[in-house]
Phi, psi and omega in degrees: 000317181294320180294324178296316180298319180296318181295322181298316179296320182294318181291322183119197185275111182296318182300326182291317180289326176297317179296321180298313181295321178295313185291325186269331183235357178074013179271117184265096180278353184294340180284345178270156175297141183302319181297323179296314180297318179300316181294317181293317177295321179299324179296324178286319178299316181296319180296329183264356182072028179259161186236354183213159176295329178296318176297320181294320178300317179294323182295314182289338172295321182275335183229077183299341177296346178298334180302322179297323179288328175295322176302313179302318181296327181272357182058027179288336184272011177294131178254130178204166177291140176049044181298137188059076189306325183295329177298312181290328177297315178294316181298320184286320186274335185242311188284312182300311178301322179295317180293318179297321178295320177299319180296317179298318182296327180266004180058044178247142182253332188279131175237120182241129182234140180240120172260099185270123187078050190282348180056235186269015166100352184300321181294314181300317180290325176297318178297313182298316178301317181298315180292317181297321176295317179293320179294321178298318179293328181284341179066030183242163185257070176275156176250114185258137174223123178243120179253124174254128179235149177200161179270349184265106183296323180293321177297322180293327176298319177297316180301316182292328178292328177060032177237132188222158177297145186298335181295340178283351178299330185300337183272352182266128180305143185307317181296320178291324179298317181293323186274321194249359188233141173244116182278140182224061179073250182275356177227173171215157179238152176279132184291156181304330178306327180268312186296330183288344177262001181246140171220158186228141177212151176284134181205130172269120187298338185258333189245339183271164179301125185288162175280149182232149172054069174243154182270334182215138170240123168259122173220089191247130177062038178245329186301329183302336181285348188240153174279178186299319180297317179293324177297318178298319177298317181294319178295328174296321176298315181293319180299318179291326181288327185285137168292159177301133183084003181284162188250144175239128180242117178257174175291154185293344178265001189251149178230149173286130178302148181306328182292335180257347185305321182298342182284340188238149171266138176279124179261314180213108184293320182296318184265003177058051176251127183235170180220139170284128183307141179301333176217157180214156182303000000 
């Protein structure tokens, strides 16, 4: 206990560096245990030969690329099926039924979802499984389309193959595993029922032609790579892409910058689910 207290004083004010990272990159480290954050930050300080949070703050000002390495240290960039299970539980139990009901009321069949920064495809397939299960329960004939985009062509090749190591099965709910997955020894593949509603394309979020008229945008654990100005630009892209009443799902560590917050309604603060208002002035 004493050595921990000494180290805390030696490193500096943890709250101050957490606030800096939150204010400049929108990464909310407050949801993690303080000891965990201290250990992860310490690993970066040690790697850089730094001794205090003040030194680290100055370093990231001069080397903004350090944020990407901080992500690695915090393991925020891990890609897996149904990552942050509670997010998908809320989305599945609350958002999907609400969206399907809205579609029925407007006599619309098409449901379009955009997984922005989809990496190797696990998120896009998780979304598709969730919707297909919800549509099946609703007993309606909706047409689902899930688009996964990323700037990494090699990651997209993995996504299109739809084959993954068997250890990743543990993250897929048992009912979805039985319905949507075919096991093949040390690997498994996503069944055609899911893959046929998913497509993947390379896309730069800032320079390529944006996506239009989607009902849901998932963009999770991507904002940390961008500064506040770039985040505002990206949120503008998403706002334009979303149909009225459409949903935006961010990573649980991410917050919408205050400058963009008025554009969106907060649906679930804990799970970072927002909505484009059904109507606007």
